[in-house]
C-alpha positions as protocol buffer text, in pm:
chain_id: "A"
residue {
  index: 1
  type: MET
  ca { x: -5139 y: -6408 z: -3303 }
}
residue {
  index: 2
  type: ILE
  ca { x: -5467 y: -6654 z: -3339 }
}
residue {
  index: 3
  type: SER
  ca { x: -5359 y: -6811 z: -3720 }
}
residue {
  index: 4
  type: ASN
  ca { x: -5480 y: -7076 z: -3951 }
}
residue {
  index: 5
  type: LYS
  ca { x: -5808 y: -7124 z: -3759 }
}
residue {
  index: 6
  type: LYS
  ca { x: -6156 y: -7215 z: -3844 }
}
residue {
  index: 7
  type: ILE
  ca { x: -6359 y: -6942 z: -3644 }
}
residue {
  index: 8
  type: VAL
  ca { x: -6718 y: -6907 z: -3541 }
}
residue {
  index: 9
  type: LEU
  ca { x: -6762 y: -6567 z: -3424 }
}
residue {
  index: 10
  type: THR
  ca { x: -7138 y: -6428 z: -3276 }
}
residue {
  index: 11
  type: GLY
  ca { x: -7250 y: -6049 z: -3271 }
}
residue {
  index: 12
  type: ALA
  ca { x: -6991 y: -5986 z: -3529 }
}
residue {
  index: 13
  type: ASP
  ca { x: -7179 y: -5671 z: -3681 }
}
residue {
  index: 14
  type: SER
  ca { x: -7099 y: -5477 z: -3373 }
}
residue {
  index: 15
  type: GLY
  ca { x: -6930 y: -5372 z: -3081 }
}
residue {
  index: 16
  type: ILE
  ca { x: -6694 y: -5597 z: -2876 }
}
residue {
  index: 17
  type: GLY
  ca { x: -6744 y: -5910 z: -3160 }
}
residue {
  index: 18
  type: TYR
  ca { x: -6679 y: -5629 z: -3449 }
}
residue {
  index: 19
  type: GLU
  ca { x: -6334 y: -5533 z: -3345 }
}
residue {
  index: 20
  type: ILE
  ca { x: -6253 y: -5888 z: -3276 }
}
residue {
  index: 21
  type: LEU
  ca { x: -6324 y: -5969 z: -3580 }
}
residue {
  index: 22
  type: LYS
  ca { x: -6176 y: -5749 z: -3768 }
}
residue {
  index: 23
  type: LEU
  ca { x: -5827 y: -5886 z: -3580 }
}
residue {
  index: 24
  type: LEU
  ca { x: -5954 y: -6254 z: -3631 }
}
residue {
  index: 25
  type: ALA
  ca { x: -5962 y: -6123 z: -4043 }
}
residue {
  index: 26
  type: SER
  ca { x: -5661 y: -5942 z: -4027 }
}
residue {
  index: 27
  type: GLU
  ca { x: -5447 y: -6247 z: -4048 }
}
residue {
  index: 28
  type: LYS
  ca { x: -5558 y: -6420 z: -4366 }
}
residue {
  index: 29
  type: SER
  ca { x: -5472 y: -6782 z: -4310 }
}
residue {
  index: 30
  type: ASN
  ca { x: -5801 y: -6808 z: -4089 }
}
residue {
  index: 31
  type: LYS
  ca { x: -6196 y: -6821 z: -4210 }
}
residue {
  index: 32
  type: ILE
  ca { x: -6463 y: -6703 z: -3952 }
}
residue {
  index: 33
  type: LEU
  ca { x: -6811 y: -6805 z: -3970 }
}
residue {
  index: 34
  type: ALA
  ca { x: -6955 y: -6388 z: -3883 }
}
residue {
  index: 35
  type: VAL
  ca { x: -7255 y: -6437 z: -3725 }
}
residue {
  index: 36
  type: ASP
  ca { x: -7533 y: -6120 z: -3662 }
}
residue {
  index: 37
  type: ILE
  ca { x: -7882 y: -6039 z: -3679 }
}
residue {
  index: 38
  type: ASN
  ca { x: -7709 y: -5760 z: -3821 }
}
residue {
  index: 39
  type: MET
  ca { x: -7519 y: -5741 z: -4145 }
}
residue {
  index: 40
  type: ASN
  ca { x: -7422 y: -5361 z: -4127 }
}
residue {
  index: 41
  type: LYS
  ca { x: -7034 y: -5372 z: -4144 }
}
residue {
  index: 42
  type: MET
  ca { x: -6883 y: -5692 z: -4138 }
}
residue {
  index: 43
  type: HIS
  ca { x: -6954 y: -5791 z: -4494 }
}
residue {
  index: 44
  type: THR
  ca { x: -6665 y: -5513 z: -4618 }
}
residue {
  index: 45
  type: ILE
  ca { x: -6400 y: -5673 z: -4364 }
}
residue {
  index: 46
  type: SER
  ca { x: -6224 y: -5890 z: -4565 }
}
residue {
  index: 47
  type: ASP
  ca { x: -6219 y: -6232 z: -4827 }
}
residue {
  index: 48
  type: ASN
  ca { x: -6166 y: -6455 z: -4552 }
}
residue {
  index: 49
  type: VAL
  ca { x: -6532 y: -6359 z: -4351 }
}
residue {
  index: 50
  type: ILE
  ca { x: -6893 y: -6556 z: -4448 }
}
residue {
  index: 51
  type: PRO
  ca { x: -7101 y: -6287 z: -4276 }
}
residue {
  index: 52
  type: PHE
  ca { x: -7396 y: -6481 z: -4169 }
}
residue {
  index: 53
  type: LYS
  ca { x: -7723 y: -6325 z: -4096 }
}
residue {
  index: 54
  type: CYS
  ca { x: -7872 y: -6541 z: -3801 }
}
residue {
  index: 55
  type: ASP
  ca { x: -8065 y: -6449 z: -3479 }
}
residue {
  index: 56
  type: VAL
  ca { x: -7896 y: -6654 z: -3215 }
}
residue {
  index: 57
  type: SER
  ca { x: -8164 y: -6645 z: -2969 }
}
residue {
  index: 58
  type: SER
  ca { x: -8316 y: -6991 z: -3063 }
}
residue {
  index: 59
  type: LYS
  ca { x: -8229 y: -7372 z: -3063 }
}
residue {
  index: 60
  type: GLU
  ca { x: -8311 y: -7393 z: -3454 }
}
residue {
  index: 61
  type: ASN
  ca { x: -8095 y: -7060 z: -3495 }
}
residue {
  index: 62
  type: VAL
  ca { x: -7790 y: -7207 z: -3287 }
}
residue {
  index: 63
  type: ASP
  ca { x: -7821 y: -7587 z: -3479 }
}
residue {
  index: 64
  type: LEU
  ca { x: -7816 y: -7366 z: -3826 }
}
residue {
  index: 65
  type: ILE
  ca { x: -7491 y: -7176 z: -3727 }
}
residue {
  index: 66
  type: PHE
  ca { x: -7300 y: -7511 z: -3695 }
}
residue {
  index: 67
  type: GLU
  ca { x: -7458 y: -7657 z: -3976 }
}
residue {
  index: 68
  type: LYS
  ca { x: -7342 y: -7336 z: -4198 }
}
residue {
  index: 69
  type: ALA
  ca { x: -6993 y: -7349 z: -4023 }
}
residue {
  index: 70
  type: LEU
  ca { x: -6932 y: -7735 z: -4091 }
}
residue {
  index: 71
  type: GLU
  ca { x: -7096 y: -7628 z: -4499 }
}
residue {
  index: 72
  type: GLU
  ca { x: -6866 y: -7342 z: -4555 }
}
residue {
  index: 73
  type: LEU
  ca { x: -6556 y: -7385 z: -4297 }
}
residue {
  index: 74
  type: GLY
  ca { x: -6526 y: -7825 z: -4323 }
}
residue {
  index: 75
  type: SER
  ca { x: -6491 y: -7763 z: -3916 }
}
residue {
  index: 76
  type: ILE
  ca { x: -6430 y: -7522 z: -3642 }
}
residue {
  index: 77
  type: ASP
  ca { x: -6158 y: -7440 z: -3417 }
}
residue {
  index: 78
  type: ILE
  ca { x: -6301 y: -7212 z: -3209 }
}
residue {
  index: 79
  type: PHE
  ca { x: -6661 y: -7131 z: -3121 }
}
residue {
  index: 80
  type: TYR
  ca { x: -6679 y: -6741 z: -2967 }
}
residue {
  index: 81
  type: ALA
  ca { x: -7031 y: -6708 z: -2856 }
}
residue {
  index: 82
  type: ASN
  ca { x: -7005 y: -6347 z: -2804 }
}
residue {
  index: 83
  type: ALA
  ca { x: -7366 y: -6226 z: -2926 }
}
residue {
  index: 84
  type: GLY
  ca { x: -7574 y: -6054 z: -2661 }
}
residue {
  index: 85
  type: TYR
  ca { x: -7741 y: -5764 z: -2590 }
}
residue {
  index: 86
  type: PRO
  ca { x: -7851 y: -5470 z: -2278 }
}
residue {
  index: 87
  type: TYR
  ca { x: -8179 y: -5270 z: -2191 }
}
residue {
  index: 88
  type: TYR
  ca { x: -8098 y: -4961 z: -2011 }
}
residue {
  index: 89
  type: GLU
  ca { x: -8374 y: -4885 z: -1807 }
}
residue {
  index: 90
  type: LEU
  ca { x: -8500 y: -4889 z: -1422 }
}
residue {
  index: 91
  type: PHE
  ca { x: -8647 y: -5230 z: -1412 }
}
residue {
  index: 92
  type: ASP
  ca { x: -8981 y: -5176 z: -1252 }
}
residue {
  index: 93
  type: TYR
  ca { x: -9226 y: -5317 z: -1509 }
}
residue {
  index: 94
  type: VAL
  ca { x: -9381 y: -5679 z: -1544 }
}
residue {
  index: 95
  type: ASP
  ca { x: -9286 y: -5857 z: -1891 }
}
residue {
  index: 96
  type: TRP
  ca { x: -9194 y: -6211 z: -1902 }
}
residue {
  index: 97
  type: GLU
  ca { x: -9112 y: -6185 z: -2304 }
}
residue {
  index: 98
  type: ARG
  ca { x: -8874 y: -5893 z: -2245 }
}
residue {
  index: 99
  type: THR
  ca { x: -8642 y: -6083 z: -1974 }
}
residue {
  index: 100
  type: GLU
  ca { x: -8743 y: -6428 z: -2176 }
}
residue {
  index: 101
  type: ARG
  ca { x: -8579 y: -6261 z: -2511 }
}
residue {
  index: 102
  type: MET
  ca { x: -8241 y: -6128 z: -2323 }
}
residue {
  index: 103
  type: PHE
  ca { x: -8217 y: -6448 z: -2157 }
}
residue {
  index: 104
  type: GLN
  ca { x: -8240 y: -6670 z: -2486 }
}
residue {
  index: 105
  type: THR
  ca { x: -7946 y: -6439 z: -2625 }
}
residue {
  index: 106
  type: ASN
  ca { x: -7738 y: -6375 z: -2390 }
}
residue {
  index: 107
  type: VAL
  ca { x: -7782 y: -6723 z: -2161 }
}
residue {
  index: 108
  type: TYR
  ca { x: -7973 y: -7036 z: -2315 }
}
residue {
  index: 109
  type: SER
  ca { x: -7734 y: -6962 z: -2692 }
}
residue {
  index: 110
  type: PRO
  ca { x: -7419 y: -6961 z: -2522 }
}
residue {
  index: 111
  type: ILE
  ca { x: -7485 y: -7211 z: -2302 }
}
residue {
  index: 112
  type: TYR
  ca { x: -7649 y: -7458 z: -2597 }
}
residue {
  index: 113
  type: SER
  ca { x: -7386 y: -7337 z: -2804 }
}
residue {
  index: 114
  type: TYR
  ca { x: -7114 y: -7516 z: -2534 }
}
residue {
  index: 115
  type: GLN
  ca { x: -7302 y: -7797 z: -2546 }
}
residue {
  index: 116
  type: LYS
  ca { x: -7357 y: -7828 z: -2917 }
}
residue {
  index: 117
  type: TYR
  ca { x: -6943 y: -7747 z: -3024 }
}
residue {
  index: 118
  type: VAL
  ca { x: -6839 y: -8001 z: -2703 }
}
residue {
  index: 119
  type: GLU
  ca { x: -7094 y: -8242 z: -2911 }
}
residue {
  index: 120
  type: TYR
  ca { x: -6951 y: -8167 z: -3278 }
}
residue {
  index: 121
  type: LEU
  ca { x: -6570 y: -8222 z: -3112 }
}
residue {
  index: 122
  type: ASN
  ca { x: -6668 y: -8556 z: -3007 }
}
residue {
  index: 123
  type: GLY
  ca { x: -6253 y: -8589 z: -2804 }
}
residue {
  index: 124
  type: LYS
  ca { x: -6119 y: -8352 z: -3078 }
}
residue {
  index: 125
  type: GLU
  ca { x: -5896 y: -8012 z: -3005 }
}
residue {
  index: 126
  type: GLY
  ca { x: -6109 y: -7722 z: -2952 }
}
residue {
  index: 127
  type: HIS
  ca { x: -6186 y: -7418 z: -2846 }
}
residue {
  index: 128
  type: PHE
  ca { x: -6494 y: -7210 z: -2667 }
}
residue {
  index: 129
  type: ALA
  ca { x: -6495 y: -6820 z: -2547 }
}
residue {
  index: 130
  type: ILE
  ca { x: -6762 y: -6661 z: -2393 }
}
residue {
  index: 131
  type: THR
  ca { x: -6806 y: -6232 z: -2357 }
}
residue {
  index: 132
  type: ILE
  ca { x: -6949 y: -6271 z: -2008 }
}
residue {
  index: 133
  type: SER
  ca { x: -6897 y: -5904 z: -1917 }
}
residue {
  index: 134
  type: ALA
  ca { x: -6748 y: -5692 z: -1585 }
}
residue {
  index: 135
  type: ILE
  ca { x: -7078 y: -5662 z: -1536 }
}
residue {
  index: 136
  type: GLY
  ca { x: -7084 y: -6057 z: -1435 }
}
residue {
  index: 137
  type: LYS
  ca { x: -6897 y: -5982 z: -1156 }
}
residue {
  index: 138
  type: MET
  ca { x: -7054 y: -5630 z: -963 }
}
residue {
  index: 139
  type: ALA
  ca { x: -7415 y: -5506 z: -1150 }
}
residue {
  index: 140
  type: MET
  ca { x: -7488 y: -5149 z: -1241 }
}
residue {
  index: 141
  type: PRO
  ca { x: -7776 y: -4972 z: -1219 }
}
residue {
  index: 142
  type: GLY
  ca { x: -8025 y: -4909 z: -1466 }
}
residue {
  index: 143
  type: PHE
  ca { x: -7861 y: -5281 z: -1621 }
}
residue {
  index: 144
  type: THR
  ca { x: -8071 y: -5514 z: -1363 }
}
residue {
  index: 145
  type: THR
  ca { x: -8158 y: -5790 z: -1641 }
}
residue {
  index: 146
  type: TYR
  ca { x: -7823 y: -5743 z: -1829 }
}
residue {
  index: 147
  type: SER
  ca { x: -7658 y: -5782 z: -1507 }
}
residue {
  index: 148
  type: ALA
  ca { x: -7839 y: -6108 z: -1410 }
}
residue {
  index: 149
  type: SER
  ca { x: -7791 y: -6257 z: -1778 }
}
residue {
  index: 150
  type: LYS
  ca { x: -7412 y: -6231 z: -1702 }
}
residue {
  index: 151
  type: PHE
  ca { x: -7419 y: -6304 z: -1361 }
}
residue {
  index: 152
  type: ALA
  ca { x: -7597 y: -6640 z: -1472 }
}
residue {
  index: 153
  type: MET
  ca { x: -7303 y: -6715 z: -1724 }
}
residue {
  index: 154
  type: GLU
  ca { x: -7037 y: -6647 z: -1458 }
}
residue {
  index: 155
  type: GLY
  ca { x: -7217 y: -6962 z: -1255 }
}
residue {
  index: 156
  type: PHE
  ca { x: -7223 y: -7152 z: -1604 }
}
residue {
  index: 157
  type: GLN
  ca { x: -6818 y: -7102 z: -1641 }
}
residue {
  index: 158
  type: GLN
  ca { x: -6774 y: -7116 z: -1283 }
}
residue {
  index: 159
  type: GLY
  ca { x: -6913 y: -7509 z: -1269 }
}
residue {
  index: 160
  type: ILE
  ca { x: -6864 y: -7569 z: -1635 }
}
residue {
  index: 161
  type: ARG
  ca { x: -6478 y: -7535 z: -1542 }
}
residue {
  index: 162
  type: PHE
  ca { x: -6477 y: -7822 z: -1292 }
}
residue {
  index: 163
  type: GLU
  ca { x: -6659 y: -8018 z: -1587 }
}
residue {
  index: 164
  type: LEU
  ca { x: -6454 y: -7918 z: -1864 }
}
residue {
  index: 165
  type: PRO
  ca { x: -6342 y: -8192 z: -2107 }
}
residue {
  index: 166
  type: LYS
  ca { x: -5946 y: -8258 z: -2144 }
}
residue {
  index: 167
  type: ASN
  ca { x: -5971 y: -8171 z: -2518 }
}
residue {
  index: 168
  type: VAL
  ca { x: -6194 y: -7845 z: -2499 }
}
residue {
  index: 169
  type: LYS
  ca { x: -6015 y: -7448 z: -2343 }
}
residue {
  index: 170
  type: LEU
  ca { x: -6228 y: -7270 z: -2232 }
}
residue {
  index: 171
  type: THR
  ca { x: -6156 y: -6901 z: -2266 }
}
residue {
  index: 172
  type: CYS
  ca { x: -6420 y: -6628 z: -2110 }
}
residue {
  index: 173
  type: LEU
  ca { x: -6370 y: -6239 z: -2145 }
}
residue {
  index: 174
  type: TYR
  ca { x: -6472 y: -5988 z: -1905 }
}
residue {
  index: 175
  type: PRO
  ca { x: -6460 y: -5610 z: -2067 }
}
residue {
  index: 176
  type: ILE
  ca { x: -6563 y: -5311 z: -1870 }
}
residue {
  index: 177
  type: ALA
  ca { x: -6688 y: -4996 z: -2074 }
}
residue {
  index: 178
  type: THR
  ca { x: -6596 y: -4984 z: -2397 }
}
residue {
  index: 179
  type: ASP
  ca { x: -6592 y: -4700 z: -2698 }
}
residue {
  index: 180
  type: THR
  ca { x: -6828 y: -4948 z: -2876 }
}
residue {
  index: 181
  type: ASN
  ca { x: -7257 y: -4849 z: -2958 }
}
residue {
  index: 182
  type: PHE
  ca { x: -7299 y: -5123 z: -2621 }
}
residue {
  index: 183
  type: PHE
  ca { x: -7434 y: -4786 z: -2416 }
}
residue {
  index: 184
  type: ALA
  ca { x: -7642 y: -4612 z: -2708 }
}
residue {
  index: 185
  type: ALA
  ca { x: -7785 y: -4971 z: -2863 }
}
residue {
  index: 186
  type: ALA
  ca { x: -7915 y: -5020 z: -2472 }
}
residue {
  index: 187
  type: ASN
  ca { x: -8064 y: -4767 z: -2494 }
}
residue {
  index: 188
  type: GLU
  ca { x: -8270 y: -4825 z: -2862 }
}
residue {
  index: 189
  type: GLU
  ca { x: -8551 y: -5071 z: -2701 }
}
């Protein structure tokens, strides 16, 4: 069990992020900055959860997450880049912005968060986690763009493991189809 840690968790209001938030918050010695673009459920979990409404898809907003974390938590022991979303669709269209939006959230944000976290640590020990997904290992029909974003994260984690500073632990999670609202959310756009 993780205890007595100051944690940033993105994508904390639904799906796997919400379930992880509940587990982390059940250990009262943890203090968690729970980040999401939606604020539907996480504010009701526990006093050790600090909800923070933020869209992780821009550099400026990731910078804000670090500022808020240091203001509220004082330090960051674990940064968990979990935020991400899919589209379920036939990839038979031309739309630069649609693809760019997904990559900003699913790829650029966790990579930039990693860079910011290593810089923040400045040699102190810390733990960085990423939700990559089983789709980052084997694509699924209907999730072409999502699969591409997760394959990008798989490549990133493979490369960064060769360069990982000794003070940073890296954990990558590869969930398969789980009982969350993932597939329903994929059909909303």
